LUMROLUM-675397 format. One line per 4 residues: number of its first residue (from 1); their letters; for each residue x, y, z of C-alpha. Coordinates in steps of 0.05 Angstrom, whole numbers, padded with zeros to 5 digits. Each point is the difference from the previous one (the first is absolute). Layout:
NUM> A> X,Y,Z ~ ...
***
This chain:
1> MEQI> -02883,-01808,00381 ~ 00061,-00038,-00022 ~ 00039,00064,00000 ~ -00018,00014,00072
5> ILIL> 00020,-00070,00019 ~ 00066,00009,-00036 ~ 00011,00065,00035 ~ -00015,-00031,00068
9> LGML> 00046,-00058,-00015 ~ 00055,00049,-00021 ~ -00009,00039,00063 ~ 00002,-00064,00041
13> VLAI> 00063,-00023,-00034 ~ 00031,00069,00011 ~ -00017,-00002,00073 ~ 00029,-00070,00008
17> GATL> 00064,00022,-00037 ~ 00007,00061,00043 ~ -00008,-00042,00063 ~ 00051,-00051,-00025
21> GYFT> 00049,00057,-00019 ~ -00007,00031,00069 ~ 00015,-00064,00036 ~ 00058,-00014,-00047
25> RQSL> 00031,00068,00014 ~ -00009,-00010,00074 ~ 00036,-00066,-00005 ~ 00058,00029,-00040
29> ARRK> 00006,00059,00048 ~ 00003,-00048,00060 ~ 00055,-00040,-00033 ~ 00040,00063,-00018
33> ADVI> -00008,00027,00071 ~ 00025,-00067,00026 ~ 00062,00005,-00045 ~ 00014,00072,00021
37> ETKL> -00009,-00017,00073 ~ 00048,-00057,-00008 ~ 00052,00045,-00034 ~ -00009,00053,00054
41> KNRI> 00008,-00052,00054 ~ 00063,-00027,-00033 ~ 00028,00071,-00008 ~ -00016,00016,00073
45> DQVK> 00035,-00063,00022 ~ 00060,00018,-00044 ~ 00002,00071,00028 ~ -00004,-00026,00070
49> KEAE> 00057,-00048,-00014 ~ 00042,00057,-00031 ~ -00016,00044,00060 ~ 00022,-00056,00046
53> DIKT> 00065,-00007,-00039 ~ 00013,00076,00002 ~ -00016,00001,00074 ~ 00048,-00058,00012
57> KAEE> 00055,00033,-00040 ~ -00012,00068,00034 ~ 00004,-00035,00068 ~ 00065,-00033,-00021
61> QATQ> 00029,00066,-00025 ~ -00024,00036,00062 ~ 00032,-00053,00043 ~ 00066,00006,-00039
65> LIDR> -00003,00076,00004 ~ -00013,-00002,00075 ~ 00057,-00048,00009 ~ 00047,00044,-00041
69> VKKE> -00022,00063,00037 ~ 00010,-00036,00066 ~ 00069,-00022,-00022 ~ 00020,00070,-00024
73> TEEQ> -00029,00031,00064 ~ 00040,-00049,00040 ~ 00064,00017,-00038 ~ -00013,00075,00008
77> RREI> -00013,-00011,00074 ~ 00066,-00037,00006 ~ 00037,00055,-00038 ~ -00031,00054,00042
81> FQAE> 00018,-00038,00063 ~ 00072,-00008,-00024 ~ 00003,00075,-00017 ~ -00028,00018,00068
85> RLLL> 00052,-00044,00033 ~ 00055,00032,-00042 ~ -00025,00070,00016 ~ -00005,-00017,00073
89> KKEN> 00071,-00026,-00001 ~ 00025,00063,-00035 ~ -00038,00043,00048 ~ 00033,-00036,00059
93> ILNE> 00068,00010,-00033 ~ -00014,00074,-00011 ~ -00022,00008,00071 ~ 00064,-00033,00024
97> KYSE> 00042,00045,-00045 ~ -00038,00062,00021 ~ 00013,-00019,00073 ~ 00074,-00009,-00016
101> IEVK> 00002,00067,-00036 ~ -00033,00034,00059 ~ 00052,-00030,00046 ~ 00057,00020,-00047
105> EKDF> -00029,00070,-00008 ~ -00002,00009,00076 ~ 00071,-00025,00005 ~ 00022,00046,-00057
109> NSRV> -00034,00061,00031 ~ 00034,-00017,00066 ~ 00068,-00004,-00034 ~ -00013,00066,-00037
113> EKLK> -00015,00035,00065 ~ 00064,-00028,00030 ~ 00040,00022,-00061 ~ -00030,00069,00004
117> AIKA> 00020,00004,00073 ~ 00071,-00024,-00016 ~ 00005,00049,-00059 ~ -00023,00058,00044
121> NLES> 00051,-00020,00053 ~ 00056,-00005,-00052 ~ -00018,00068,-00030 ~ 00002,00029,00070
125> LQKE> 00067,-00032,00014 ~ 00028,00022,-00068 ~ -00023,00071,00011 ~ 00030,00001,00068
129> SEEK> 00067,-00028,-00025 ~ 00001,00050,-00058 ~ -00010,00057,00049 ~ 00057,-00026,00042
133> IEKI> 00046,-00006,-00061 ~ -00018,00070,-00024 ~ 00017,00028,00069 ~ 00067,-00037,00001
137> ANLS> 00019,00018,-00073 ~ -00031,00069,00000 ~ -00031,-00018,-00069 ~ -00072,-00010,-00021
141> KEQA> -00022,-00064,-00035 ~ -00004,00033,-00069 ~ 00068,00034,00010 ~ 00033,-00066,00020
145> KQEL> -00032,-00035,-00059 ~ 00022,00054,-00049 ~ 00071,00000,00028 ~ 00004,-00076,-00007
149> LDNI> -00024,00003,-00072 ~ 00048,00056,-00017 ~ 00059,-00040,00028 ~ -00021,-00062,-00039
153> EKQN> -00010,00040,-00064 ~ 00069,00033,00007 ~ 00035,-00066,00013 ~ -00034,-00037,-00058
157> QKEL> -00015,00057,-00049 ~ 00049,-00022,-00054 ~ -00021,-00073,00004 ~ -00074,00018,-00002
161> LEKI> 00008,00045,-00061 ~ 00038,-00053,-00038 ~ -00052,-00053,00016 ~ -00058,00047,-00019
165> RKIE> 00035,00017,-00066 ~ 00013,-00073,-00015 ~ -00072,-00019,00015 ~ -00027,00056,-00043
169> IEGF> 00045,-00019,-00059 ~ -00016,-00074,00006 ~ -00074,00012,00009 ~ -00005,00048,-00058
173> EKYQ> 00038,-00047,-00047 ~ -00042,-00059,00023 ~ -00067,00034,-00010 ~ 00022,00032,-00065
177> EKAK> 00021,-00068,-00027 ~ -00067,-00030,00022 ~ -00039,00057,-00031 ~ 00037,-00008,-00066
181> EILA> -00013,-00075,00002 ~ -00075,00010,00010 ~ -00005,00053,-00054 ~ 00039,-00043,-00050
185> LAIQ> -00044,-00060,00015 ~ -00064,00041,-00009 ~ 00024,00030,-00067 ~ 00023,-00068,-00024
189> KLAL> -00068,-00031,00015 ~ -00036,00054,-00039 ~ 00005,-00003,-00076 ~ -00053,00041,-00037
193> SQAQ> -00005,-00012,-00074 ~ -00003,00075,-00015 ~ 00040,00051,00039 ~ -00021,00063,-00037
197> EITT> -00053,00023,-00048 ~ -00008,00065,-00037 ~ -00069,00028,-00012 ~ 00004,00046,-00060
201> TTVS> -00049,00052,-00025 ~ 00026,00000,-00071 ~ -00046,-00031,-00052 ~ 00032,-00024,-00064
205> LPSD> -00036,00014,-00066 ~ 00002,-00040,-00065 ~ 00014,00064,-00038 ~ -00002,00075,00008
209> EVKG> -00065,00003,-00040 ~ -00037,-00026,00061 ~ 00017,00064,00038 ~ -00049,00038,-00044
213> RIIG> -00056,-00048,00015 ~ 00016,00003,00074 ~ -00006,00076,-00002 ~ -00063,-00002,-00043
217> KEGR> -00035,00057,-00034 ~ 00011,00064,00039 ~ 00030,-00043,00056 ~ -00066,-00035,00016
221> NIKT> 00029,-00069,00010 ~ 00058,00019,00044 ~ -00043,00047,00042 ~ -00052,-00055,00011
225> LEKL> 00054,-00049,00020 ~ 00034,00049,00048 ~ -00067,00019,00031 ~ -00022,-00072,00012
229> TGVE> 00066,-00026,00026 ~ 00024,00062,00039 ~ 00070,00000,-00031 ~ 00038,00042,-00050
233> IIVD> 00019,-00032,-00067 ~ 00062,00032,-00030 ~ 00006,-00008,-00075 ~ 00069,00030,-00013
237> DTPE> 00054,-00011,-00052 ~ 00020,-00068,00028 ~ -00006,-00047,-00060 ~ -00053,-00054,00005
241> AVVI> -00016,00013,00073 ~ -00045,00041,00046 ~ 00011,00015,00074 ~ -00053,-00005,00055
245> SGFD> 00010,00048,00058 ~ -00038,-00003,00066 ~ 00011,-00006,00074 ~ -00047,-00060,00010
249> PIRR> 00032,-00066,-00023 ~ -00069,-00033,-00007 ~ -00024,00056,-00046 ~ 00064,-00005,-00041
253> QVAK> -00011,-00075,-00008 ~ -00073,00009,-00020 ~ 00021,00051,-00052 ~ 00056,-00045,-00025
257> NALE> -00046,-00061,-00007 ~ -00055,00041,-00034 ~ 00048,00034,-00049 ~ 00033,-00066,-00019
261> KLIR> -00067,-00032,-00012 ~ -00024,00059,-00042 ~ 00063,-00003,-00042 ~ -00009,-00075,-00012
265> DGRI> -00073,00010,-00017 ~ 00013,00059,-00046 ~ -00068,00033,00015 ~ 00017,00062,00040
269> QPAR> -00059,00046,00012 ~ -00034,00029,00064 ~ -00055,-00053,00006 ~ 00050,-00057,-00010
273> IEKT> 00049,00033,00049 ~ -00053,00001,00055 ~ -00015,-00074,-00007 ~ 00073,-00018,-00005
277> VEEA> 00017,00040,00063 ~ -00055,-00036,00039 ~ 00027,-00067,-00022 ~ 00071,00022,00018
281> EEQV> -00023,00021,00070 ~ -00033,-00067,00011 ~ 00063,-00035,-00025 ~ 00045,00040,00046
285> LSQV> -00046,-00012,00060 ~ 00002,-00074,-00015 ~ 00076,00002,-00006 ~ 00004,00037,00067
289> KQAG> -00044,-00051,00034 ~ 00038,-00059,-00030 ~ 00067,00030,00019 ~ -00022,00010,00073
293> EKAV> -00032,-00069,00004 ~ 00063,-00033,-00028 ~ 00044,00037,00050 ~ -00040,-00023,00061
297> YDLG> -00008,-00070,-00029 ~ 00075,-00008,-00011 ~ 00012,00021,00072 ~ -00055,-00045,00027
301> IIDF> -00042,00056,00030 ~ -00075,-00014,-00002 ~ -00033,00049,00048 ~ 00013,00068,-00030
305> DPKI> -00058,00046,-00016 ~ -00014,00002,-00076 ~ 00011,00075,00000 ~ 00070,-00009,00029
309> IQLL> 00014,-00051,-00055 ~ -00025,00051,-00051 ~ 00048,00053,00027 ~ 00058,-00050,-00002
313> GRLY> -00017,-00013,-00073 ~ 00006,00074,-00015 ~ 00074,-00004,00020 ~ 00011,-00043,-00062
317> FRTS> -00004,00063,-00041 ~ 00046,00040,00047 ~ 00076,00000,-00007 ~ 00058,00031,00037
321> YGQN> 00064,00007,-00041 ~ -00024,-00056,-00044 ~ -00016,-00047,00058 ~ -00072,-00024,-00002
325> ALLH> -00034,00021,00066 ~ -00042,-00063,00006 ~ 00059,-00047,-00013 ~ 00041,00041,00049
329> SMEV> -00054,-00008,00053 ~ -00003,-00075,-00012 ~ 00075,-00005,00004 ~ 00000,00038,00066
333> AYLS> -00055,-00047,00026 ~ 00040,-00062,-00019 ~ 00064,00028,00031 ~ -00037,00022,00064
337> GILA> -00031,-00069,00008 ~ 00066,-00036,-00009 ~ 00037,00047,00048 ~ -00056,-00007,00052
341> AELG> 00003,-00076,-00006 ~ 00076,00000,00009 ~ -00005,00044,00062 ~ -00060,-00037,00030
345> LNVK> -00048,00059,-00006 ~ -00071,00006,-00025 ~ 00004,-00019,-00074 ~ -00073,00018,-00014
349> IAQR> 00008,00072,00027 ~ 00067,00012,-00035 ~ -00024,-00028,-00067 ~ -00065,00039,-00002
353> AGLL> 00033,00065,00023 ~ 00053,-00010,-00054 ~ -00054,-00008,-00054 ~ -00040,00060,00024
357> HDIG> 00059,00048,00016 ~ -00008,00040,-00065 ~ -00076,-00006,-00008 ~ -00006,00075,00009
361> KAVD> 00034,00010,-00067 ~ -00062,-00028,-00034 ~ -00037,00066,00015 ~ 00055,00048,00022
365> HQIQ> -00013,00044,-00061 ~ -00073,00008,00021 ~ 00009,00011,00075 ~ 00048,00049,00033
369> GSHV> 00053,-00027,00046 ~ 00057,-00050,-00004 ~ -00015,-00070,-00024 ~ 00016,-00026,00070
373> DIGI> -00054,00043,00033 ~ -00050,-00017,-00055 ~ 00016,-00074,00008 ~ -00013,00005,00075
377> KILE> -00068,00032,-00011 ~ -00018,-00054,-00051 ~ 00018,-00057,00046 ~ -00036,00032,00059
381> KFNL> -00062,00009,-00043 ~ -00002,-00074,-00015 ~ 00014,-00019,00073 ~ 00065,-00038,-00012
385> EKEI> 00039,-00023,00060 ~ 00037,00054,00038 ~ 00063,-00042,-00002 ~ -00001,00002,-00076
389> IKAM> -00008,00076,00000 ~ 00057,00008,00050 ~ 00045,-00044,-00043 ~ -00014,00035,-00066
393> KAHH> 00001,00073,00021 ~ 00073,00002,00022 ~ 00031,-00023,-00066 ~ 00024,00071,-00018
397> EEYP> 00015,00018,00073 ~ -00054,00053,00000 ~ -00026,-00036,00061 ~ 00043,-00037,00052
401> AESL> 00002,-00076,-00005 ~ -00045,-00027,00055 ~ 00013,-00074,-00014 ~ 00053,-00046,-00028
405> EAII> -00047,-00014,-00059 ~ 00004,00074,-00017 ~ 00076,-00003,-00003 ~ -00006,-00062,-00045
409> VQTA> -00046,00036,-00049 ~ 00046,00060,-00001 ~ 00060,-00046,-00014 ~ -00037,-00038,-00055
413> DQIS> -00022,00065,-00033 ~ 00072,00024,-00003 ~ 00024,-00067,-00027 ~ -00053,00000,-00055
417> GARP> 00012,00072,-00021 ~ 00075,00005,00006 ~ 00024,-00068,-00026 ~ 00033,00000,-00069
421> GARK> -00049,-00006,-00058 ~ -00061,00019,00041 ~ -00006,00072,-00025 ~ 00019,00030,-00066
425> DNLE> 00057,00049,00015 ~ 00066,-00005,-00037 ~ 00067,00003,00035 ~ 00017,00070,-00025
429> NYIK> -00065,00031,00026 ~ 00008,-00038,00065 ~ 00072,00026,00013 ~ -00020,00069,-00022
433> RLEE> -00058,00002,00050 ~ 00046,-00022,00057 ~ 00051,00053,-00018 ~ -00054,00054,-00002
437> LEQI> -00024,-00022,00068 ~ 00069,00008,00030 ~ 00012,00066,-00036 ~ -00064,00030,00029
441> ANSF> 00021,-00020,00070 ~ 00072,00024,-00008 ~ -00025,00069,-00023 ~ -00024,00017,00071
445> EGVE> 00048,00035,00047 ~ 00027,-00042,00057 ~ -00005,-00066,-00039 ~ 00065,-00040,00003
449> KSYA> -00020,-00058,-00044 ~ -00062,-00038,-00024 ~ -00015,-00069,-00025 ~ -00059,-00026,-00042
453> IQAG> -00013,-00072,00021 ~ -00053,-00055,-00008 ~ -00007,00011,-00075 ~ -00013,00074,00011
457> RELR> -00056,-00010,00050 ~ 00040,00029,00058 ~ 00047,00061,00005 ~ 00047,00004,00059
461> VFVN> 00029,00069,00013 ~ 00058,00012,00050 ~ 00005,00072,00026 ~ 00054,00038,00037
465> AHEI> -00018,-00001,00073 ~ 00033,00068,00012 ~ -00040,00036,-00055 ~ -00068,-00035,00007
469> DDYQ> -00034,-00009,00067 ~ -00055,-00049,00018 ~ -00055,00051,-00011 ~ 00020,00012,-00072
473> LKKM> -00001,-00074,-00019 ~ -00075,-00006,-00010 ~ -00003,00064,-00041 ~ 00057,-00023,-00045
477> AKEI> -00033,-00069,-00010 ~ -00065,00034,-00023 ~ 00038,00047,-00047 ~ 00039,-00057,-00032
481> ASRI> -00064,-00042,-00009 ~ -00035,00060,-00032 ~ 00058,00011,-00048 ~ -00002,-00073,-00020
485> QEEL> -00075,00002,-00013 ~ 00006,00063,-00042 ~ 00061,-00019,-00042 ~ 00000,-00076,-00008
489> RYPG> -00046,-00054,-00026 ~ 00003,-00067,00036 ~ -00045,-00060,00016 ~ -00029,-00008,00070
493> EIKV> 00032,00045,00053 ~ 00069,00019,00025 ~ 00017,-00001,00074 ~ 00046,00058,00021
497> IIIR> 00042,-00014,00063 ~ 00046,00054,00029 ~ 00054,-00023,00048 ~ 00036,00047,00048
501> ENRV> 00053,-00028,00047 ~ 00055,00025,00045 ~ 00067,-00036,00005 ~ 00051,00012,00053
505> VEYA> 00071,-00026,-00015 ~ 00057,-00005,00050 ~ 00068,-00033,-00007 ~ 00038,-00038,00054
509> R> 00075,00010,-00007
***
């Protein structure tokens, strides 16, 4: 029984505790809700205040923006109004001028018509007077004019001839002096550090024992080297030297570089030769490129096609009587530019034509034709200016000079090739060549005398006018030129000029 009572009391206490806990939780929850509600209210008030501030600021900014826009709009409106006023004023002025022009045009047309009428009247009167004069004088207008001119010419013939001769002499001397002055100034301004260079195909050896290694067993080494380079290697009795023979200067240089490297290395056998030749080819191509780039850089040319620069570089391994072809081309370019500047011509055209005038020599052993024709084809292929092609193609007089720049390039080429020290040709050979030229010309019947001039570049032949007529001159010139080509060796070309003249002499006693 007591246990039941205790259980009931426990249950009662538990119920009372649960009830008290419930009410306690409800009280705490109401307090917490009041705190949260207060915080939310405060936050809402704060947000409202911030919103009011933002709104106020936005309104202020909007007001400022509207004022600024209104101000800018007003300024633009004023500017537009001023521009409209100015345009209207100009339009009024133009209208006034147009009206004045119309009035002047009408006045001018009226005057033109009056002048035409006066001219027609004068022509009619002149024709009428001429007809009357012809009837009176029994001479036509042309006959009277010719008779008057004949009389004046007879009366003043001596004086006119003397004046003409004096003018010719003075003019020739004046222009000759000016030409010499310009040429001297151009040559004086140009001073290349190297006038001539000799490209040799002789390779020196440390000893004659190396020749055996170059030849190799049963000639394997020398055959491999000749096959890869396309040249002929001559191992003769020349002590401590071998000679490389070939028509292509690039191939000769490749063979020379490869052979020198093999000799320094000491290992000469077919496999090593193949590798060395490849390295020599790359080396020569690099040298060609560098030489071409240096040439255009020194001249300040930046817009040439890389292939043209490569062809220019090939001229570095080409010589003419000891004169390096690339250095000669650069010298001609410098001289052409200086001469063009002195004469007030196109320096760019003259300089580039001077540099490219011998570019055909870079491949003339591979393509048939003269180096001038080959050069023209090369420049046309790379779409160079027509003025440059015109200026370069006349430097050997194969084509007529179509511009003053062409004459300048021709002059610069002759200066560079003919000046002392430019080409390797001793005095004895030079004099002998000139004598042989004159002997060939003098051997033809009807020749009175001949002179080799311009350092042997020109041969002038004087013939007897009674023995040789005009129709035989061309045939004789061809025969003399053919004899010179067959019998003599000379740089460049020789111009043959045959002169036939009649002289009538009378004596006044």
